[in-house]
C-alpha positions in Angstrom: 13.0 -74.5 25.4 10.1 -72.4 24.1 10.2 -70.3 20.9 10.7 -67.0 22.8 13.7 -68.3 24.7 15.3 -69.2 21.4 15.1 -65.5 20.4 16.3 -64.1 23.6 19.7 -64.0 25.2 20.4 -62.6 28.7 22.8 -60.1 27.1 20.3 -58.3 25.0 18.2 -56.9 27.9 14.9 -57.3 26.0 11.6 -55.9 27.0 9.7 -58.7 28.7 8.1 -59.1 32.0 7.2 -55.7 33.7 8.4 -53.6 30.8 6.3 -55.5 28.4 3.3 -55.0 30.6 4.0 -51.3 30.7 4.3 -51.2 26.9 0.7 -52.4 26.6 -0.5 -49.1 28.1 1.7 -46.8 26.1 0.3 -45.2 22.9 3.6 -45.6 21.0 4.9 -48.7 19.3 7.8 -50.1 21.2 10.3 -52.4 19.5 13.8 -53.9 19.5 15.2 -54.7 16.1 18.4 -56.7 15.7 20.7 -56.4 12.8 23.2 -59.3 12.4 26.7 -59.0 11.0 25.4 -60.5 7.8 22.8 -57.6 7.5 19.8 -59.7 8.5 17.0 -58.0 10.5 14.5 -59.5 12.9 12.4 -58.0 15.6 13.3 -59.5 19.0 10.4 -57.5 20.5 7.3 -55.7 19.1 4.7 -54.2 21.4 1.2 -55.6 21.2 -0.3 -52.5 19.7 1.4 -53.4 16.4 -1.7 -55.0 15.2 -3.8 -51.9 15.9 -1.3 -49.7 14.1 -0.3 -51.9 11.2 -2.8 -54.7 11.0 0.0 -57.2 11.7 0.1 -59.1 15.0 3.2 -58.4 17.1 4.1 -62.2 17.3 4.0 -62.4 13.5 6.4 -59.4 13.3 8.8 -61.1 15.7 8.7 -64.2 13.7 9.3 -62.4 10.3 10.5 -58.8 10.6 10.0 -58.3 6.8 6.3 -58.4 7.3 6.7 -54.9 8.7 9.9 -53.7 7.1 8.7 -54.5 3.6 5.7 -52.3 4.3 7.8 -49.1 4.6 6.6 -46.8 1.9 8.7 -47.1 -1.3 9.3 -43.4 -1.3 10.8 -43.5 2.2 12.6 -46.9 2.3 15.9 -45.9 0.8 16.2 -42.9 3.1 15.2 -44.9 6.2 17.7 -47.7 5.6 20.5 -45.2 4.7 20.1 -43.0 7.7 19.6 -46.0 10.0 22.9 -47.5 8.7 24.8 -44.3 9.2 23.5 -44.0 12.8 24.4 -47.6 13.5 27.9 -47.2 12.2 28.4 -44.3 14.6 26.2 -45.7 17.4 24.3 -42.5 17.4 20.5 -42.1 18.1 18.3 -42.3 15.0 15.2 -40.2 14.3 13.0 -40.2 11.2 9.5 -39.7 9.9 8.3 -42.4 7.6 5.1 -44.0 6.2 4.0 -47.6 6.7 1.4 -49.1 4.3 -1.0 -51.2 6.4 -2.4 -54.5 5.2 -5.6 -52.7 4.3 -3.5 -50.2 2.2 -4.1 -47.3 4.5 -1.1 -45.1 5.2 0.3 -44.6 8.7 2.8 -41.9 9.4 5.3 -42.7 12.1 7.9 -40.6 14.0 10.5 -43.1 15.0 13.4 -42.9 17.5 15.8 -45.6 18.2 19.1 -46.1 19.9 21.7 -48.5 18.5 24.0 -50.6 20.7 26.5 -53.1 19.5 26.3 -56.6 21.0 29.3 -58.8 21.7 28.7 -60.9 18.6 28.9 -57.7 16.4 25.1 -57.4 16.0 23.4 -54.0 16.3 20.4 -53.9 18.6 18.1 -51.0 17.9 15.9 -50.2 20.9 13.2 -47.7 19.9 9.7 -46.4 19.8 7.5 -44.9 17.2 4.5 -42.5 17.5 1.6 -42.4 15.2 1.7 -38.9 13.7 -0.9 -39.6 10.9 -3.3 -37.0 12.3 -0.6 -34.3 12.5 0.7 -35.2 9.0 -2.8 -35.1 7.5 -3.4 -31.8 9.1 0.0 -30.5 7.7 -1.0 -31.9 4.3 -4.4 -30.1 4.5 -2.6 -26.9 5.6 -0.1 -27.2 2.7 -3.0 -27.8 0.3 -4.9 -24.9 1.7 -1.8 -22.7 1.5 -1.1 -23.9 -2.1 -4.7 -23.1 -3.0 -4.5 -19.7 -1.3 -1.2 -18.9 -3.0 -2.6 -20.0 -6.4 -5.6 -17.7 -5.7 -3.4 -14.8 -4.6 -1.0 -15.2 -7.5 -3.7 -15.5 -10.1 -5.7 -12.5 -8.7 -6.0 -9.4 -10.9 -5.9 -7.2 -7.8 -2.8 -6.7 -5.6 -2.8 -8.5 -2.3 -0.4 -7.2 0.2 0.6 -7.3 3.9 2.2 -4.4 5.7 4.0 -4.2 9.0 2.9 -1.6 11.6 5.6 0.8 10.5 4.3 0.8 6.9 6.9 -1.6 5.5 5.5 -3.9 2.8 6.5 -7.4 3.7 4.5 -9.1 0.9 3.0 -8.1 -2.4 1.4 -10.5 -4.9 3.1 -11.0 -8.2 0.5 -8.9 -10.1 2.2 -5.8 -8.6 4.7 -6.1 -11.5 1.9 -6.3 -14.1 0.1 -3.3 -12.6 2.9 -1.0 -11.4 6.0 -2.3 -13.2 8.0 -3.2 -10.1 9.1 -6.8 -9.4 7.9 -7.8 -5.9 11.5 -8.0 -4.7 11.8 -4.3 -5.5 8.9 -3.5 -3.2 9.1 -5.7 -0.2 11.1 -4.3 2.6 10.3 -0.7 1.7 7.7 1.5 3.3 4.6 2.3 1.2 5.4 6.0 1.2 8.1 5.2 -1.4 5.3 4.6 -3.9 2.2 6.7 -2.8 1.9 10.3 -3.9 3.0 12.6 -1.1 -0.3 14.6 -1.2 -2.2 11.4 -0.3 0.1 10.1 2.5 -1.7 11.9 5.3 -5.0 10.3 4.4 -3.3 6.9 4.1 -1.8 7.3 7.6 -5.2 8.3 9.0 -6.8 5.2 7.4 -4.2 2.9 9.0 -4.8 4.6 12.4 -8.5 4.1 12.1 -8.0 0.4 11.3 -5.8 0.1 14.5 -8.2 2.0 16.7 -11.3 0.0 15.6 -9.5 -3.3 15.1 -11.9 -4.0 12.2 -11.9 -3.8 8.4 -12.8 -0.4 7.0 -14.2 0.8 3.7 -12.0 1.6 0.8 -9.5 4.4 0.5 -8.5 6.0 -2.8 -5.0 7.3 -3.4 -2.5 7.9 -6.2 0.5 5.6 -6.6 3.5 5.8 -8.9 4.1 3.3 -11.7 7.8 2.4 -12.2 7.7 4.5 -15.4 6.8 7.5 -13.4 3.1 7.7 -14.3 0.6 8.2 -11.6 -2.1 5.5 -11.2 -5.2 5.7 -9.1 -5.8 2.8 -6.6 -8.4 1.9 -4.1 -7.6 -0.4 -1.1 -9.4 -2.2 1.6 -7.5 -3.5 4.6 -7.9 -5.2 7.9 -5.6 -5.4 11.0 -4.1 -8.7 12.2 -3.8 -8.7 16.0 -2.1 -11.1 18.4 -3.7 -12.6 21.4 -2.9 -9.4 23.4 -4.5 -7.2 20.9 -1.3 -5.8 19.6 -1.0 -5.1 15.9 1.0 -7.7 14.0 0.4 -6.4 10.4 -2.2 -5.1 8.0 -3.5 -7.3 5.2 -5.2 -5.6 2.2 -6.3 -5.7 -1.4 -5.6 -2.9 -3.8 -7.3 -2.4 -7.1 -6.3 -0.2 -10.0 -9.1 2.3 -10.8 -7.3 4.6 -13.1 -9.6 4.0 -16.1 -12.6 4.5 -13.9 -11.2 7.7 -12.5 -10.4 9.0 -16.0 -13.9 8.1 -17.1 -15.3 10.0 -14.1 -13.1 13.0 -14.9 -14.3 12.9 -18.5 -18.0 12.7 -17.3 -17.3 15.7 -15.0 -15.7 17.6 -17.8 -18.7 16.9 -20.0 -21.1 17.9 -17.2 -19.2 21.1 -16.2 -17.1 22.3 -19.2 -18.1 23.5 -22.6 -17.0 20.8 -25.0 -16.0 23.3 -27.8 -13.9 25.8 -25.8 -13.0 24.0 -22.6 -14.4 26.9 -20.6 -16.7 26.4 -17.6 -20.3 25.9 -18.8 -23.3 27.7 -17.4 -23.7 25.2 -14.5 -20.1 25.3 -13.4 -19.7 29.0 -13.8 -22.8 29.6 -11.5 -21.3 27.3 -8.9 -17.9 29.1 -8.9 -19.5 32.5 -9.0 -21.6 31.6 -5.9 -18.4 30.7 -4.1 -16.6 33.9 -5.2 -19.5 36.1 -4.2 -19.5 34.5 -0.7 -15.7 35.1 -0.4 -16.1 38.7 -1.5 -18.9 39.3 1.0 -16.7 37.8 3.7 -13.7 40.0 2.8 -15.7 43.1 2.0 -14.4 43.1 -1.6 -16.2 43.9 -4.9 -16.7 41.5 -7.7 -17.2 42.7 -11.3 -19.3 40.4 -13.5 -18.6 40.9 -17.2 -21.2 39.8 -19.8 -19.5 39.6 -23.2 -21.2 39.2 -26.5 -19.4 38.9 -29.9 -20.4 41.5 -32.5 -20.7 40.4 -36.2 -20.3 36.7 -35.3 -23.4 35.5 -37.1 -22.3 36.6 -40.5 -19.1 34.6 -40.1 -21.2 31.4 -39.6 -23.4 32.3 -42.5 -20.5 33.2 -44.8 -17.8 30.7 -43.9 -19.7 27.9 -42.2 -19.9 26.7 -38.6 -16.5 25.0 -38.7 -14.8 28.4 -39.1 -17.2 29.8 -36.5 -16.2 27.1 -34.0 -12.5 27.9 -34.5 -13.3 31.6 -33.8 -15.1 30.6 -30.5 -12.1 28.4 -29.5 -9.7 31.3 -30.2 -11.9 33.6 -28.2 -11.6 31.2 -25.2 -7.8 31.2 -25.6 -7.7 35.0 -25.7 -9.9 35.1 -22.6 -7.4 32.8 -20.9 -4.4 35.0 -21.7 -6.1 38.3 -20.9 -7.5 37.4 -17.5 -5.8 36.7 -14.2 -5.4 33.3 -12.5 -8.0 34.2 -9.9 -10.6 35.3 -12.4 -13.4 33.1 -13.6 -14.3 32.6 -17.2 -17.2 30.7 -18.8 -19.3 30.3 -21.9 -23.0 30.6 -21.4 -24.2 29.7 -25.0 -23.5 30.6 -28.6 -21.2 33.7 -28.7 -22.0 34.8 -25.1 -19.2 34.6 -22.5 -18.9 35.7 -18.9 -15.9 36.7 -16.8 -15.8 37.4 -13.0 -13.1 39.7 -11.9 -12.4 39.8 -8.1 -10.2 41.5 -5.5 -11.4 45.1 -5.8 -11.7 47.3 -2.7 -13.4 50.6 -2.0 -10.1 52.2 -1.1 -10.0 53.7 -4.7 -12.4 54.2 -7.5 -13.9 50.9 -8.6 -14.2 52.1 -12.2 -10.5 52.9 -12.3 -9.6 49.5 -11.0 -12.0 47.5 -13.2 -12.1 49.4 -16.5 -8.5 48.8 -17.5 -8.9 45.0 -17.0 -12.3 44.9 -18.9 -10.9 47.1 -21.7 -7.9 44.8 -22.1 -10.3 41.8 -22.5 -12.4 43.8 -25.0 -9.4 44.8 -27.0 -7.9 41.3 -27.1 -11.2 39.8 -28.3 -11.7 42.5 -30.9 -8.3 42.0 -32.6 -8.5 40.4 -36.1 -8.7 36.6 -36.4 -6.7 34.8 -39.1 -8.4 31.4 -39.7 -7.9 29.3 -42.8 -6.3 32.2 -44.7 -9.3 34.4 -43.8 -8.9 37.5 -41.8 -12.0 37.9 -39.8 -12.8 41.2 -38.1 -15.2 41.0 -35.2 -15.5 42.9 -31.9 -17.3 42.4 -28.7 -19.6 44.3 -26.3 -19.0 44.1 -22.6 -21.5 44.9 -19.9 -20.5 45.0 -16.2 -22.5 44.6 -13.0 -20.9 44.9 -9.6 -21.4 42.7 -6.5 -22.6 43.8 -3.9 -23.2 47.3 -5.2 -25.7 46.4 -8.0 -27.2 43.2 -6.5 -26.6 40.5 -4.0 -28.4 37.9 -6.1 -26.4 36.0 -8.6 -29.2 35.7 -11.2 -30.1 39.3 -10.9 -26.4 40.3 -11.2 -26.1 38.4 -14.4 -29.3 40.0 -15.7 -28.0 43.5 -14.9 -24.7 42.7 -16.7 -26.7 41.5 -19.7 -28.6 44.9 -19.7 -25.3 46.8 -19.6 -24.0 44.7 -22.5 -27.0 45.6 -24.7 -26.4 49.2 -23.9 -22.8 48.8 -25.0 -24.1 47.3 -28.3 -26.3 50.3 -28.9 -23.4 52.7 -28.7 -20.3 51.1 -30.0 -18.9 54.4 -31.1 -19.0 55.7 -27.5 -17.8 52.7 -25.5 -17.7 48.9 -26.0 -17.5 48.5 -22.2 -20.4 49.8 -20.1 -21.1 49.5 -16.4 -24.7 48.9 -15.4 -24.9 52.0 -13.3 -23.7 54.0 -16.3 -26.2 52.3 -18.5 -29.1 53.2 -16.1 -27.9 56.8 -15.8 -27.6 57.0 -19.6 -23.9 57.9 -19.3 -21.3 56.8 -22.0 
């Protein structure tokens, strides 16, 4: 009797003959493993591709099953034996993924299936097959590593990374949302972005999302205001791109948001410095000219009259000479405050230089006397600015002279209009006992 016949009994229905020939052409490893009642294991069959897979000839495995069993990865061995024993006890199919350490120390990943059957002598015969899944496992490992790297990158980023469903629901925000906006990510996900964005910016945000969908490409950044958990408004800028399925349907948006509040505040401060007088906070010459140009265009469109007031403080220089420029600066600041309180919301106010101020009054029609409409407003301003100033326990008495030029009656040109108002103001200075407020036409006519 040969060696093989010693291992085989007719009752085990082992894989020899035609089935063994078939096994040579299958990519999987076929085997039959017998577990005796005294818990000994030996392979009664191992397909010939064992050597290609494990570096161990199939005949050697059948002679000593431990050559293969002992090469189960230590991290998997306990699990494999335990689950296999449980399936054997219940005679249920067994399935597991495990690693085998080849003779050359390379790792082979297997997905094994076997089917236990009890033999008459009490032994358990496992008939099974195992597929080499090393390529898939390595790909999964690389994917996990890539995902871990991406997650580490996302979670360490200083900008907010987010994904948003087509209906505007945020389904992921990176952890720095809490550092930047105060909310824990769990307080944000599942809610639509309009819970957090300022309502005046929502229309632009919706239009931005729509443009992403229509073009199916990433767009430039959009700026918007968003609420911090403490109620403060922050400025953010976001870039985003649509994620589409194979049919071109939108799955979600993915985007990056950056806090630009400090930059915005700096820009606002630069704009303030460029367009506002740093001492009084009034519009400077540049901004006043821009606003006056717009108001003149509106008046021309409506057929209204605009009154440009050129105001110069009287007896201001002696205050600087006597009390110093610090006191003089406070006087100018209080003049600006009085101008604010004595003009209407639609009126324009500005400081040209030194103690020269300008005011543009609008909304006058030819339905009644222009002088009767404008003079009370101008006189109120003159009276407010001429009231005593109490500064550092000093009562300072100054007054002001006001010259008025009308658009479009006196001129259609802004610079010329300002020049005519200046002429009228000097006429007012020459005759303070007659009137501190003088219209250009009155000044030309020599009337009080």
